[in-house]
N, C-alpha and C positions, 0 to 999 in steps of 0.2 A: 441510470444504470439499466439500460434496456435488456442486455444479455446476461446480467449478473444478479446475484443475490447478496445478502449480507452474511458474513461469518461471525457468529455470536457465541458458539459453544466453546467452553474452556478446553475440552479435550481436542477439538479441532485446531485450536491455536497451538496447543502443546505438540500435536502431531506435526504440524507444519514447521514449528521451530526445530523439532528434533530431526525430521526426515526430509525437510525441504532444502532447496538451494537458497543461498542468501548473498546479498551484496550490499555494501554500505557506502554512504556518501556523507557530505557535510550536513545535510538537512534530514536525511532519513535512512532507514534500513529497509530493504525489501526482501521478504521471504516468499518463495513460490513452491508449491507442491502440486504435482499432477494428480487429478482426480479421475475416477472411472466414468463419471457423468460429464457430458460435454458442456455443462454450465458452470461458469466461474463464480467464485464468491470473494468478496472483498472484506477484509478485517482491518480495523484501525486501532492503533495503540498510541496514546499520548499520556505520558506520566504526569502525575500531580506535581512533580518537581518543576514542570514547565509552566510557569505563570499561574494566573487565576483561571477559573472556569471559562471566562469570556475568551481568553487567549487560546485555551485548549480547544474550545468549540470552533473558533475561527480556523485553527490549523486543520481540524477534522473536515470542516466544510471545504477548505482548499484542496485537501487530498481527495475528497470525493469528487470534486469538480474536475480535477486533473484526470482522475481515473475515468470519469464519465466522458470527457471530451476525447480521450485517447483509447477508449474501450474497443473500438473497431480495429485498432492496430494491434491488439493483443491477441494471442492465441487463446481459444476457449478451453475450458475444462481444467482450471487451476484454482487452488486456494491461494490468494494473494494477501499478504499481510504487510502493511506499511507501519513502521514504528518511527515516530517522530523523535528527532534529536532536538536539543535545546536551541540550536541555531535556527530551527524552523519558525520560531516565534519572531515575527517581524521581518521575515525573509521576503525577498522579491518573488512574486508568483511565477514569473517566466523562468527564473533560475531553478525554482522547485520543479517546474514541469520538465525542464531540460534534464535535470538530474534524475527524475523518475524514469524518463524514457531511456536514459543511459543505463540505469540500474536494471530496468526491465530487459534490456538487451543482454546485459551481463548474466542474468539468471535464466535467460532463454525463453522468455514469454512474449517477446516482441515478434509478431508475425512477419 
């Protein structure tokens, strides 16, 4: 994540959920909210209802890698939150990547 930071604060998550744009697919939900600063931040949410910690961490690693590889294609200056759905556990990487790009375009962050 060369151009981005991590989204960690609870208030930032809540603000993005409340005031950001959202789009959903089979494997994830994507929320995006414009920031005043030209640096993007990525936040990940994987519920404890999705498998054990090993599975949740694998899903988060995949989402971070999908974001990292496609970061240059995204517009800077957004808080981006990816919320995993239960189908993401055991899903094909390329399908998840294609869905992320489709949802990014839907919320307007794909450059």
